[in-house]
C-alpha positions in Angstrom: -4.4 31.8 28.6 -2.6 28.5 28.9 -5.9 26.6 29.0 -7.1 28.3 25.7 -3.9 27.3 24.0 -4.3 23.7 25.3 -7.9 23.5 24.0 -6.8 24.9 20.6 -4.1 22.2 20.3 -6.7 19.5 21.1 -9.1 20.9 18.5 -6.3 21.0 15.9 -5.3 17.5 16.8 -8.9 16.2 16.4 -9.1 17.9 12.9 -5.8 16.2 11.8 -7.1 12.8 13.0 -10.4 13.3 11.1 -8.6 14.3 8.0 -6.2 11.4 8.4 -9.0 8.8 8.7 -11.1 10.4 5.9 -8.0 10.1 3.6 -7.3 6.5 4.8 -10.9 5.4 4.2 -11.4 7.3 0.9 -13.3 5.0 -1.4 -14.0 4.6 -5.0 -17.4 5.9 -6.1 -19.2 3.6 -8.5 -22.5 4.6 -10.0 -24.6 2.1 -11.9 -27.3 3.4 -14.1 -30.1 1.1 -15.2 -31.4 2.2 -18.6 -33.7 -0.8 -19.0 -37.4 -1.1 -18.5 -36.9 -3.9 -16.0 -34.9 -4.0 -12.7 -31.4 -5.3 -12.5 -29.3 -6.9 -9.6 -25.8 -5.8 -8.9 -23.4 -8.1 -6.9 -20.2 -6.7 -5.3 -18.1 -7.8 -2.3 -20.6 -10.6 -1.6 -23.4 -8.0 -1.3 -26.4 -7.6 -3.6 -28.6 -4.6 -4.4 -31.5 -4.1 -6.8 -31.8 -1.1 -9.1 -35.2 -0.4 -10.5 -35.9 0.4 -14.2 -34.5 3.8 -15.2 -32.9 4.3 -11.8 -29.4 4.6 -10.6 -27.5 3.8 -7.4 -24.0 4.7 -6.1 -21.7 2.3 -4.3 -19.0 3.4 -2.0 -17.1 0.9 0.2 -14.1 1.0 2.5 -12.8 -2.2 0.8 -11.6 -2.1 -2.8 -14.2 -3.2 -5.3 -12.4 -5.2 -7.9 -15.4 -6.3 -10.0 -19.2 -6.2 -10.1 -21.7 -8.6 -11.6 -25.0 -7.3 -13.2 -27.8 -9.7 -13.5 -30.9 -8.7 -15.5 -34.1 -9.8 -13.8 -35.5 -10.3 -17.3 -32.9 -13.0 -17.9 -31.5 -14.6 -14.7 -29.1 -16.7 -16.7 -27.2 -13.7 -18.1 -24.5 -12.4 -15.8 -22.4 -9.5 -16.9 -19.0 -9.4 -15.1 -17.3 -6.0 -15.1 -13.7 -5.8 -13.8 -12.8 -2.6 -12.1 -9.4 -0.8 -11.9 -9.8 2.4 -9.9 -7.6 4.2 -7.4 -9.1 5.5 -4.2 -11.2 8.7 -4.7 -11.8 7.9 -8.3 -15.3 7.5 -9.7 -16.9 5.7 -12.6 -20.4 5.6 -14.0 -21.5 2.3 -15.5 -24.5 2.4 -17.7 -26.4 -0.8 -18.5 -28.8 -0.8 -21.5 -30.0 -4.3 -22.5 -26.7 -6.2 -23.0 -24.6 -3.1 -23.6 -22.3 -1.5 -21.1 -21.0 2.1 -21.3 -18.5 3.8 -19.1 -18.2 7.5 -18.0 -15.8 9.2 -15.6 -12.3 8.3 -14.4 -10.5 5.8 -16.5 -13.6 5.3 -18.8 -11.5 4.6 -21.9 -9.4 2.1 -20.0 -12.5 0.2 -18.7 -14.1 0.4 -22.1 -11.0 -1.3 -23.7 -10.7 -4.0 -21.0 -14.4 -4.8 -21.1 -14.9 -4.6 -24.8 -11.7 -5.4 -26.6 -9.0 -7.0 -24.3 -10.0 -10.6 -24.8 -10.4 -10.3 -28.6 -7.0 -8.7 -28.8 -5.4 -11.5 -26.9 -7.2 -14.3 -28.6 -6.7 -13.0 -32.2 -3.4 -14.8 -32.5 -4.8 -18.2 -31.6 -4.7 -19.3 -35.2 -1.0 -18.5 -35.4 -0.3 -20.3 -32.1 -2.0 -23.4 -33.5 0.0 -23.3 -36.7 3.3 -23.0 -34.7 2.2 -25.7 -32.4 1.3 -28.1 -35.2 4.7 -27.6 -36.7 6.4 -28.1 -33.4 7.8 -24.5 -33.7 8.1 -23.8 -30.1 10.2 -20.6 -30.5 7.7 -19.2 -33.1 4.8 -19.8 -30.7 6.6 -18.2 -27.7 7.7 -15.2 -29.8 4.3 -14.6 -31.2 2.6 -14.9 -27.9 5.1 -12.5 -26.2 4.6 -9.9 -28.9 0.9 -10.1 -28.5 1.1 -9.6 -24.7 3.5 -6.7 -25.1 1.3 -4.9 -27.6 -1.8 -5.2 -25.4 0.0 -4.0 -22.3 1.4 -1.0 -24.1 -2.1 -0.1 -25.2 -3.4 -0.4 -21.7 -0.7 1.8 -20.3 -1.5 4.6 -22.8 -5.2 4.4 -22.2 -4.9 5.3 -18.6 -4.9 8.9 -17.5 -2.3 9.8 -16.4 -0.3 7.1 -18.2 0.5 4.1 -15.9 4.1 3.4 -14.9 5.2 -0.3 -14.8 5.7 0.0 -11.0 2.3 1.5 -10.4 0.0 -0.7 -8.2 -2.8 -0.4 -10.6 -0.7 -1.3 -13.6 0.6 -4.4 -11.9 -3.0 -5.4 -11.1 -4.2 -4.9 -14.7 -1.0 -6.7 -15.9 -1.8 -9.7 -13.8 -5.4 -9.7 -15.0 -4.2 -9.5 -18.6 -1.6 -12.2 -18.2 -4.2 -14.7 -16.9 -6.3 -14.2 -20.0 -3.3 -14.3 -22.2 -1.9 -17.6 -20.7 -5.3 -19.1 -21.1 -5.5 -18.1 -24.8 -2.0 -19.7 -25.4 -2.3 -22.9 -23.3 -5.7 -23.7 -24.7 -3.8 -24.6 -27.9 -1.7 -27.2 -26.1 -2.7 -30.8 -25.8 -3.7 -31.3 -22.2 -3.8 -35.1 -22.3 -0.6 -36.3 -23.8 2.6 -34.3 -23.1 5.4 -34.7 -25.6 8.6 -32.7 -25.7 6.9 -29.8 -27.4 4.1 -29.6 -24.8 6.6 -29.8 -21.9 8.8 -27.1 -23.4 5.9 -24.7 -23.9 4.3 -25.3 -20.5 7.6 -25.0 -18.6 8.5 -21.8 -20.3 5.2 -20.1 -19.2 5.4 -21.7 -15.7 8.9 -20.6 -15.0 8.4 -17.0 -16.3 4.9 -16.2 -15.1 3.6 -18.6 -12.5 6.5 -19.9 -10.4 7.1 -16.7 -8.6 3.6 -16.6 -7.2 2.7 -20.2 -7.1 2.6 -20.3 -3.2 -0.1 -17.6 -3.3 -1.9 -18.5 -6.4 -5.7 -18.1 -6.0 -8.6 -18.2 -8.5 -11.2 -15.4 -8.9 -11.9 -16.4 -12.5 -12.3 -19.6 -14.5 -9.2 -18.8 -16.6 -7.0 -18.9 -13.5 -8.4 -22.2 -12.5 -7.9 -23.7 -16.0 -4.3 -22.6 -16.0 -3.4 -24.0 -12.6 -5.4 -27.2 -13.2 -3.2 -28.0 -16.2 0.0 -27.7 -14.2 -1.4 -29.6 -11.3 -2.5 -32.4 -13.7 0.9 -32.8 -15.1 3.0 -31.9 -12.0 5.0 -35.2 -12.1 5.7 -35.1 -15.9 6.9 -31.5 -15.7 8.8 -32.1 -12.4 7.1 -29.1 -10.7 7.0 -28.1 -7.1 3.4 -27.1 -6.3 2.1 -26.5 -2.7 -0.3 -29.1 -1.4 -3.7 -28.1 0.1 -6.4 -29.7 2.1 -9.3 -31.2 0.0 -12.3 -29.1 0.8 -14.8 -31.6 -0.6 -13.8 -35.1 -1.9 -14.3 -35.8 -5.6 -13.0 -38.0 -8.4 -10.4 -35.3 -9.1 -8.7 -35.2 -5.7 -5.3 -36.1 -7.3 -5.4 -32.8 -9.1 -7.5 -30.7 -6.6 -4.9 -31.3 -3.8 -2.6 -28.9 -5.6 -5.2 -26.2 -6.0 -6.1 -23.6 -3.3 -9.5 -23.5 -1.9 -10.6 -20.7 -4.2 -9.5 -22.8 -7.2 -11.1 -26.0 -6.0 -14.4 -24.1 -5.9 -14.3 -23.8 -9.7 -14.2 -27.5 -10.1 -17.6 -27.8 -8.4 -18.9 -24.7 -10.2 -18.2 -26.4 -13.5 -20.1 -29.5 -12.3 -23.0 -27.4 -11.0 -23.2 -25.3 -14.2 -23.2 -28.3 -16.5 -25.9 -30.2 -14.5 -28.0 -27.1 -14.0 -27.9 -26.4 -17.7 -29.2 -29.9 -18.3 -31.9 -29.4 -15.7 -30.5 -32.3 -13.8 -31.7 -32.5 -10.1 -28.1 -33.6 -9.1 -27.1 -29.9 -9.6 -28.6 -29.2 -6.2 -25.9 -31.4 -4.6 -23.2 -29.2 -6.0 -25.1 -26.0 -5.3 -25.2 -27.1 -1.6 -21.5 -27.9 -1.6 -20.7 -24.5 -3.1 -22.8 -22.7 -0.4 -21.8 -24.7 2.6 -18.1 -25.5 1.9 -17.0 -22.5 -0.3 -19.6 -19.9 0.8 -20.2 -19.3 -2.9 
């Protein structure tokens, strides 16, 4: 009788362990439907799969998938980047038809807004930023930009089901993504060569409020992040900023700036050179392609 009870306890223990691990490793479920009459390639977590014409494939990974790239085999130069904001156990269907992307499933409205409208809603005020900047109206520029950001974040919070709380992990992730695009849209209007009092006041405001708190861990997964941090690295002395110093991954003419950029940000410097030369069909592009592969595993 005691042996039966012991075996029963072991069995229950095993079930609990299985349930615990299945919960721990619960993954997002992302299905990509190819509605084209040609195959597409999907890149995620440094992996690549091909989806045939009018076929679909489902991706489930233990690690969080933060974005995917879709490359149409018909046009290798066109890469469609889709950011993803899903909790574990949530699923999303992404439909690709020519250059159009459609979403179905969990947080479909949220993803539709972020993919289709977020950037235009953030950049719509650039004309007003420029007017304020030209008039040296720093307060007007700061106020207009903050209102724009606040309106967009409120819209994002409402689009999520259930509504996102400001302390929610997913909200903070989307907020960070949005702020990067927003900062890029604002700082693009500021002269990046000659800093006067207006430029210094504007740049210091955004640095102290949005960048300083995470400057030691700042990394780049998108060009916008690189452009933002490069501006501050370039004018570090004039703005009297503390920026962490990094090893130079590959020597270049821009080492004085790149030394204040993390490895992931330095990669974008070489990506820019590669893209420029590759677009011009310049054979020198191969040099930077090799650097990106060997030094940055990109």
